[in-house]
C-alpha positions as CSV (number, residue, x, y, z in Angstrom):
1,X,4.1,105.2,-36.6
2,X,2.1,102.7,-34.6
3,X,2.7,100.0,-31.8
4,X,3.6,97.5,-34.5
5,X,6.2,99.5,-36.1
6,X,9.6,99.3,-34.5
7,X,11.2,102.5,-33.3
8,X,14.1,104.0,-35.3
9,X,16.4,104.1,-32.2
10,X,17.8,101.2,-30.4
11,X,16.9,101.2,-26.8
12,X,20.5,101.8,-25.6
13,X,20.6,105.1,-27.6
14,X,17.5,106.3,-25.6
15,X,19.3,105.4,-22.4
16,X,22.3,107.4,-23.0
17,X,22.6,110.1,-20.3
18,X,23.3,112.8,-22.9
19,X,20.3,111.8,-25.0
20,X,17.9,111.7,-22.0
21,X,19.1,115.1,-20.9
22,X,18.7,116.7,-24.4
23,X,15.2,115.2,-24.7
24,X,14.1,116.4,-21.1
25,X,15.3,119.8,-21.8
26,X,13.7,119.9,-25.3
27,X,17.0,120.7,-26.7
28,X,16.4,119.2,-30.1
29,X,19.6,120.6,-31.8
30,X,21.6,118.4,-29.4
31,X,19.0,115.5,-29.4
32,X,19.0,115.2,-33.2
33,X,22.8,115.5,-33.4
34,X,23.2,112.7,-30.9
35,X,20.6,110.5,-32.8
36,X,22.6,111.0,-35.9
37,X,25.9,110.1,-34.2
38,X,24.8,107.2,-32.0
39,X,21.6,106.0,-33.7
40,X,22.8,106.2,-37.3
41,X,19.8,108.3,-38.5
42,X,20.1,110.7,-41.4
43,X,18.4,114.1,-41.3
44,X,16.0,112.9,-43.9
45,X,15.0,109.9,-41.8
46,X,14.4,112.1,-38.7
47,X,12.4,114.5,-40.8
48,X,10.2,111.7,-42.3
49,X,9.6,110.2,-39.0
50,X,8.6,113.5,-37.3
51,X,6.8,114.9,-40.2
52,X,9.1,117.7,-40.6
53,X,11.0,119.0,-43.7
54,X,14.7,118.1,-44.1
55,X,15.4,121.9,-44.1
56,X,13.7,122.4,-40.9
57,X,15.6,119.6,-39.2
58,X,18.9,121.1,-40.6
59,X,17.9,124.4,-39.1
60,X,17.1,122.8,-35.7
61,X,20.4,121.1,-35.7
62,X,22.2,124.2,-36.7
63,X,20.6,126.3,-34.0
64,X,18.9,128.5,-36.3
65,X,15.5,127.4,-35.2
66,X,13.9,126.0,-31.9
67,X,11.0,123.7,-31.4
68,X,8.6,125.5,-29.2
69,X,5.2,123.9,-30.7
70,X,3.7,121.5,-28.4
71,X,2.1,119.7,-31.4
72,X,5.6,119.3,-33.0
73,X,7.1,118.0,-29.8
74,X,4.4,115.3,-29.6
75,X,5.1,114.4,-33.3
76,X,8.8,114.0,-32.5
77,X,7.9,111.8,-29.5
78,X,5.6,109.6,-31.6
79,X,7.6,109.7,-34.7
80,X,10.9,108.4,-33.0
81,X,9.1,106.4,-30.4
82,X,10.4,108.3,-27.6
83,X,8.4,107.5,-24.3
84,X,6.4,110.4,-23.2
85,X,8.0,110.7,-19.7
86,X,11.4,111.3,-21.3
87,X,10.1,114.5,-22.7
88,X,7.8,115.7,-20.0
89,X,4.7,114.4,-21.8
90,X,1.9,112.0,-20.8
91,X,2.4,108.4,-21.7
92,X,1.9,108.3,-25.5
93,X,-1.0,106.1,-26.8
94,X,1.2,103.7,-28.5
95,X,3.1,103.0,-25.3
96,X,0.5,100.7,-23.8
97,X,-0.2,99.0,-27.0
98,X,3.4,98.4,-27.6
99,X,3.8,96.9,-24.2
100,X,0.9,94.5,-24.8
101,X,2.2,93.4,-28.2
102,X,5.9,93.1,-27.2
103,X,5.9,91.8,-23.7
104,X,9.3,91.5,-22.1
105,X,9.9,88.2,-20.6
106,X,10.4,88.5,-16.9
107,X,12.9,86.5,-15.0
108,X,11.6,83.5,-13.2
109,X,13.1,84.7,-10.0
110,X,10.9,86.2,-7.1
111,X,12.2,89.4,-5.6
112,X,14.3,88.5,-2.5
113,X,12.0,90.5,-0.3
114,X,8.8,88.6,-1.1
115,X,9.7,85.6,0.8
116,X,9.4,86.1,4.6
117,X,11.6,83.0,5.4
118,X,15.1,83.9,6.4
119,X,16.4,80.3,6.3
120,X,19.8,79.8,4.7
121,X,18.3,77.3,2.2
122,X,15.9,80.1,0.9
123,X,18.9,82.5,0.5
124,X,20.7,80.0,-1.5
125,X,17.7,79.3,-3.7
126,X,17.1,83.1,-4.3
127,X,20.9,83.6,-5.1
128,X,20.8,80.9,-7.8
129,X,17.6,82.2,-9.4
130,X,18.7,85.8,-9.3
131,X,22.2,85.3,-10.8
132,X,21.2,82.7,-13.4
133,X,18.4,85.2,-14.7
134,X,21.0,88.1,-14.6
135,X,23.7,86.2,-16.5
136,X,21.4,85.4,-19.5
137,X,19.9,88.9,-19.6
138,X,20.6,90.5,-23.0
139,X,21.1,94.3,-23.6
140,X,17.4,94.8,-24.6
141,X,16.2,93.2,-21.4
142,X,18.8,95.2,-19.3
143,X,17.6,98.5,-20.9
144,X,13.9,97.7,-19.9
145,X,15.2,96.8,-16.4
146,X,16.2,100.5,-16.0
147,X,12.6,101.3,-15.7
148,X,11.9,98.6,-13.1
149,X,10.4,100.0,-10.0
150,X,12.3,99.5,-6.7
151,X,10.4,98.6,-3.5
152,X,9.8,101.3,-1.0
153,X,7.9,102.3,2.0
154,X,6.1,99.4,4.0
155,X,6.6,96.8,1.1
156,X,10.3,97.2,1.6
157,X,10.6,97.9,5.4
158,X,8.2,95.3,6.6
159,X,10.1,92.5,4.6
160,X,13.4,93.3,6.5
161,X,12.1,92.6,10.1
162,X,13.5,89.1,9.8
163,X,17.1,90.5,9.8
164,X,16.5,91.3,13.4
165,X,15.9,87.7,14.4
166,X,18.6,85.2,15.3
167,X,20.3,83.5,12.3
168,X,19.1,79.8,11.8
169,X,21.5,77.0,11.3
170,X,21.1,75.1,8.0
171,X,19.1,71.9,8.7
172,X,20.3,70.1,5.5
173,X,23.9,69.7,6.3
174,X,24.1,65.9,6.1
175,X,27.7,65.5,4.8
176,X,31.0,67.4,4.4
177,X,31.3,69.2,1.1
178,X,34.4,69.5,-1.1
179,X,35.7,73.0,-0.1
180,X,38.2,73.6,2.6
181,X,38.6,76.7,4.8
182,X,41.7,77.7,2.7
183,X,39.5,77.7,-0.6
184,X,36.9,79.8,1.2
185,X,39.6,82.4,2.0
186,X,40.6,82.4,-1.6
187,X,37.0,83.2,-2.7
188,X,37.0,85.9,-0.1
189,X,40.2,87.4,-1.5
190,X,38.5,87.5,-5.0
191,X,35.4,89.2,-3.4
192,X,37.8,91.8,-1.8
193,X,39.5,92.5,-5.1
194,X,36.3,93.0,-6.9
195,X,35.1,95.4,-4.2
196,X,38.4,97.4,-4.3
197,X,38.1,97.7,-8.2
198,X,34.5,99.0,-7.9
199,X,35.4,101.5,-5.1
200,X,38.3,103.0,-7.3
201,X,36.7,103.0,-10.8
202,X,32.9,102.4,-10.5
203,X,30.7,101.3,-13.3
204,X,29.5,97.9,-14.4
205,X,32.3,96.8,-16.5
206,X,33.0,93.8,-14.4
207,X,29.5,93.3,-13.0
208,X,28.8,90.1,-14.9
209,X,32.1,88.7,-13.5
210,X,30.9,89.4,-10.0
211,X,27.5,87.9,-10.6
212,X,29.2,84.7,-12.1
213,X,31.4,84.4,-8.9
214,X,28.3,84.7,-6.9
215,X,26.5,82.1,-8.8
216,X,29.4,79.7,-8.2
217,X,29.3,80.4,-4.5
218,X,25.6,79.6,-4.6
219,X,26.4,76.3,-6.3
220,X,28.9,75.5,-3.5
221,X,26.3,76.1,-0.9
222,X,23.9,73.9,-2.7
223,X,26.3,71.0,-2.1
224,X,25.9,71.4,1.8
225,X,29.3,72.2,3.1
226,X,30.5,71.6,6.7
227,X,29.1,74.3,9.1
228,X,32.4,76.4,9.3
229,X,32.8,76.4,5.5
230,X,29.1,77.1,5.0
231,X,29.3,80.2,7.2
232,X,32.3,81.5,5.3
233,X,30.6,80.9,2.0
234,X,27.5,82.9,3.1
235,X,30.0,85.7,4.1
236,X,31.6,85.7,0.7
237,X,28.1,85.8,-0.9
238,X,27.2,88.8,1.2
239,X,30.3,90.6,0.1
240,X,29.8,89.7,-3.5
241,X,26.1,90.6,-3.4
242,X,26.9,93.9,-2.0
243,X,29.4,94.8,-4.7
244,X,27.1,93.5,-7.4
245,X,24.3,95.8,-5.9
246,X,26.7,98.8,-6.0
247,X,27.8,98.0,-9.7
248,X,24.2,97.6,-10.8
249,X,23.1,100.8,-9.2
250,X,26.2,102.7,-10.6
251,X,25.0,101.3,-14.1
252,X,21.4,102.6,-13.5
253,X,19.9,99.2,-12.8
254,X,18.1,100.3,-9.6
255,X,15.8,97.4,-9.3
256,X,18.5,94.9,-9.9
257,X,20.6,96.8,-7.3
258,X,17.9,96.4,-4.7
259,X,17.6,92.7,-5.4
260,X,21.3,92.3,-4.9
261,X,21.2,94.4,-1.7
262,X,18.4,92.3,-0.3
263,X,20.3,89.0,-1.2
264,X,23.4,90.4,0.5
265,X,21.5,91.2,3.6
266,X,20.0,87.7,3.7
267,X,23.5,86.2,3.2
268,X,25.0,88.2,5.9
269,X,22.1,87.1,8.2
270,X,23.0,83.5,7.5
271,X,26.7,84.1,8.0
272,X,25.8,85.7,11.4
273,X,27.8,88.8,10.3
274,X,25.6,91.6,11.8
275,X,28.1,94.3,11.1
276,X,28.1,93.7,7.4
277,X,24.4,93.4,7.4
278,X,24.2,96.8,9.0
279,X,26.6,98.1,6.2
280,X,24.2,96.6,3.5
281,X,21.2,98.4,5.1
282,X,23.3,101.6,4.9
283,X,23.8,100.8,1.2
284,X,20.2,100.4,0.7
285,X,19.5,103.7,2.6
286,X,21.8,105.5,0.2
287,X,19.9,104.1,-2.7
288,X,16.7,105.4,-1.2
289,X,18.2,108.8,-0.8
290,X,19.1,109.0,-4.6
291,X,15.5,107.8,-5.2
292,X,14.2,110.8,-3.1
293,X,12.9,108.6,-0.3
294,X,14.7,110.1,2.8
295,X,12.1,108.8,5.3
296,X,12.7,105.2,4.0
297,X,16.4,105.8,4.2
298,X,16.1,107.0,7.9
299,X,14.2,103.8,8.7
300,X,16.8,101.7,7.2
301,X,19.6,103.4,9.1
302,X,17.7,102.9,12.4
303,X,17.1,99.3,11.6
304,X,20.8,98.9,11.0
305,X,21.6,100.6,14.4
306,X,19.0,98.5,16.2
307,X,20.2,95.4,14.8
308,X,23.9,95.8,15.9
309,X,24.6,93.6,18.8
310,X,26.6,95.5,21.4
311,X,28.6,98.8,20.3
312,X,29.6,98.7,16.6
313,X,33.0,99.6,15.4
314,X,33.9,103.3,15.4
315,X,34.1,103.5,11.6
316,X,30.8,101.7,11.0
317,X,29.1,103.8,13.6
318,X,30.4,107.0,12.0
319,X,29.2,105.9,8.6
320,X,25.8,105.0,9.9
321,X,25.5,108.6,11.4
322,X,26.5,110.1,8.1
323,X,23.6,108.2,6.3
324,X,21.3,109.5,9.1
325,X,22.6,113.1,8.5
326,X,22.1,112.8,4.8
327,X,18.5,111.7,5.3
328,X,17.9,114.7,7.8
329,X,19.4,117.0,5.1
330,X,17.1,115.7,2.4
331,X,14.2,116.2,4.7
332,X,15.0,119.9,5.2
333,X,16.1,119.3,8.9
334,X,19.3,121.3,9.3
335,X,19.4,120.8,13.1
336,X,19.1,116.9,12.7
337,X,21.9,117.1,10.0
338,X,24.2,119.0,12.3
339,X,23.6,116.7,15.2
340,X,24.1,113.5,13.3
341,X,27.2,114.9,11.6
342,X,28.7,115.8,15.0
343,X,27.9,112.3,16.3
344,X,29.8,110.9,13.2
345,X,32.8,113.0,13.8
346,X,32.7,112.1,17.6
347,X,32.6,108.4,16.7
348,X,35.4,108.6,14.1
349,X,37.6,110.3,16.6
350,X,37.4,107.2,18.7
351,X,39.0,104.9,16.1
352,X,41.7,102.9,17.9
353,X,44.1,100.2,17.2
354,X,41.4,97.6,17.1
355,X,41.0,95.7,13.9
356,X,38.0,96.6,11.9
357,X,36.8,94.7,8.7
358,X,38.5,95.7,5.5
359,X,35.2,96.8,3.9
360,X,34.8,99.8,6.3
361,X,38.4,100.9,6.4
362,X,37.6,103.4,3.5
363,X,35.7,105.5,6.0
364,X,38.1,108.0,7.4
365,X,38.3,111.8,7.9
366,X,38.5,112.3,4.1
367,X,35.3,110.3,3.4
368,X,33.5,112.1,6.4
369,X,34.4,115.4,4.8
370,X,33.5,114.4,1.3
371,X,30.0,113.1,2.4
372,X,29.5,116.2,4.7
373,X,30.4,118.5,1.8
374,X,28.1,116.7,-0.6
375,X,25.2,117.1,1.8
376,X,26.0,120.8,2.4
377,X,26.1,121.3,-1.3
378,X,22.6,119.9,-1.6
379,X,21.4,122.4,0.9
380,X,23.4,125.2,-0.9
381,X,21.4,124.7,-4.0
382,X,18.4,126.1,-2.0
383,X,20.3,128.5,0.0
384,X,23.8,129.3,-1.4
385,X,24.9,132.1,1.0
386,X,24.2,129.8,3.9
387,X,25.9,126.7,2.9
388,X,28.1,127.0,-0.3
389,X,31.3,128.1,1.4
390,X,31.1,125.4,4.1
391,X,30.4,122.7,1.4
392,X,33.4,123.8,-0.6
393,X,35.6,123.9,2.6
394,X,34.7,120.2,3.3
395,X,35.0,118.9,-0.1
396,X,38.5,120.6,-0.4
397,X,39.5,118.7,2.6
398,X,38.4,115.4,1.2
399,X,40.3,116.1,-2.1
400,X,43.5,117.0,-0.4
401,X,43.4,113.9,1.8
402,X,42.6,111.2,-0.6
403,X,43.9,112.4,-4.0
404,X,43.2,111.3,-7.5
405,X,43.9,107.6,-6.7
406,X,40.4,107.6,-5.0
407,X,39.0,107.3,-8.5
408,X,35.2,107.6,-8.4
409,X,35.1,109.4,-5.0
410,X,37.6,111.9,-6.3
411,X,35.7,112.6,-9.4
412,X,32.4,113.1,-7.5
413,X,34.2,115.5,-5.1
414,X,35.7,117.6,-7.9
415,X,32.4,117.8,-9.7
416,X,30.9,119.0,-6.3
417,X,33.6,121.6,-5.7
418,X,33.0,123.1,-9.2
419,X,29.3,123.4,-8.5
420,X,30.1,125.1,-5.2
421,X,32.2,127.8,-7.0
422,X,29.3,128.4,-9.5
423,X,26.9,128.8,-6.4
424,X,29.4,131.2,-4.8
425,X,29.7,133.3,-8.0
426,X,33.3,132.4,-8.6
427,X,33.1,131.6,-12.3
428,X,36.8,131.4,-12.8
429,X,37.3,128.9,-10.0
430,X,34.2,126.9,-11.2
431,X,35.7,126.7,-14.7
432,X,39.0,125.5,-13.5
433,X,37.5,122.8,-11.4
434,X,35.0,121.9,-14.1
435,X,38.1,121.0,-16.3
436,X,39.6,118.8,-13.5
437,X,36.2,117.3,-13.0
438,X,35.7,116.3,-16.6
439,X,39.3,114.7,-16.6
440,X,38.5,112.8,-13.4
441,X,35.2,111.6,-14.8
442,X,36.7,110.3,-18.0
443,X,38.9,108.0,-15.9
444,X,36.0,106.1,-14.5
445,X,33.2,104.0,-16.0
446,X,30.6,105.3,-13.4
447,X,27.3,106.5,-14.9
448,X,26.6,107.9,-11.6
449,X,29.8,110.2,-12.0
450,X,28.6,111.2,-15.5
451,X,25.0,112.0,-14.2
452,X,26.5,114.2,-11.7
453,X,28.9,115.8,-14.2
454,X,25.8,116.5,-16.2
455,X,24.5,118.8,-13.4
456,X,27.4,121.2,-14.1
457,X,26.2,121.8,-17.7
458,X,23.2,124.1,-16.9
459,X,25.5,126.4,-15.0
460,X,27.4,127.0,-18.2
461,X,24.4,127.7,-20.4
462,X,24.0,131.4,-21.3
463,X,27.7,132.2,-20.7
464,X,28.8,131.5,-24.2
465,X,30.4,134.9,-24.4
466,X,33.2,133.5,-22.1
467,X,35.8,131.4,-24.0
468,X,36.8,129.7,-20.8
469,X,33.3,128.5,-20.1
470,X,32.8,127.5,-23.6
471,X,35.9,125.3,-23.4
472,X,34.9,123.7,-20.1
473,X,31.3,123.2,-21.6
474,X,32.7,121.4,-24.7
475,X,34.9,119.2,-22.6
476,X,32.0,118.1,-20.5
477,X,30.0,117.4,-23.6
478,X,32.9,115.2,-24.8
479,X,33.0,113.1,-21.7
480,X,29.2,112.7,-21.5
481,X,29.1,111.6,-25.2
482,X,32.0,109.2,-24.7
């Protein structure tokens, strides 16, 4: 197998969470079984590619033999064209040659952060370029996008200073456009429906629909609407951009998600919607936390807090404090975590009768409990006696308050509660909640939910003597393979 020979496996097979997990753990019994199921490979083809005998492959799949030889592991990576990083190896020699011979055509669009101008016309141009390139991206290109590097550190943070400046009025409005205020309201209702669907179910099933709507809004803005309509369209663009970012991130498209977050922030700036801009920065901070960049996340939260003109709404203020607490927890600063969590609870206690935007209404006592429980769970992985029980208590509160109709959030909470019980040594309770977690995960399309569900699997390895654990383990495998 060399750089010219195509790999036996389609890119989407290698991007399956269960395949990636099996390869990373060198669980070749599971990896070969999944390749047979999803890649259509026979045992003979696997054996020929990896320079093994068919009998050897059969024994590996049957669990009668394990692969422990480094040389054999390298042969498997090279024979099946599995990138070295997926198996804990250095980049294979054929990887650099393959990239040179089979370059992926890059979208013509520039990342939203590269242009320092925050003029509305620049935002419209970037929206058009980004959405057009996304709409024509095929599955192969989407798979390669998974590996795209997100901006971080100074290259990201320095590009966002323009958000703190005053919004500029468009200088190109020469005539009244075709849209009315009522039509803008209809577009906003569509954006709201997309957001609600994503919040409940997650995943990228309707992502292209959101991107298509975003492209249409950009087209209307190119027609130079009246000032009021233009501001409303930028607000809709910000809402749609935020939803597109969340959907892309939930599908594992981290670079694409960041591009949409940056576009959403620019659109909020042009719409003079400072509150939603702060909300976008909070979303970017959450992405950085998942990418193990807590210092960047903290900087983004502080930028959001600094940019708020006057006192933000109680829910928004509380949400920003929870992002701050999350960053402190990830940095190993429990005192900062406790302080920021207390500030979040204090802010939420101040929720009154004043109307707040619909997009922040989800943040209530249940959300605060769920987020706090999740962060305590992260700390409990390092010190179970100190944090596991508190994590479980907070997550139970979230589950009791919002119920199964919360969809993705409910599934994430149930998975977290199952892990808490494992950490506390309560195997019976952990198994019970693992079953519920698997059922909840099966009702979503969120790859993020499935990735977190996969974190329960290692707790069940080595407990095969227990029938209940084996049944839970099998149910999780079915969900992760679906």
